[in-house]
C-alpha angles and dihedrals in degrees: 000000000000123000118247113259115268115259123227093233108071096215091056087066092055116093100231091194091068101047123099113213138240098059145125120223138165104256101178142355122198129189108208122217093264092050099261115142127220120192123198119201127196106222100190119191103173137028114270115246090009108063141002141194117254115248095247088054092048093047092049094047092046094057097037094047094045090054101037097043091061089062086068105034135030089198097073110118101168146346109201133174120243115241090236089062094231101111147323142272114237110199117197134181112244136005117310136192115234092242092058093049092047089051091051092050093046094047092046094048089049088053090051092051090049091049090051092050091049090050093049091046088062095053092128089060099051094102092055106087101170132035 
């Protein structure tokens, strides 16, 4: 039996039936012409072909994570949602150990939870738009 040809898009080579979300994995690593390295991590929240995140959730996480993650790392290039709505791609400058990426994701998600709690705690002030 011959193996299927390798696809150009890394995630197309991953058997999504065998993964177990949630997880974080190195999806790609590129060395640019001048020697700089870019690492792309698959930050998967839900099981592919089983569940998905709702668009308002994706949009909120995208913006909050993009902002809050940069408080913890100057190497964040991008945090983009996957079209399948099951997770995000976290793109970082340089090589990174799994433990460091997991810490960045955990710390950032904790910041997002704290931001949400702060917002909810000020519920009585939501109608006041200007000071």
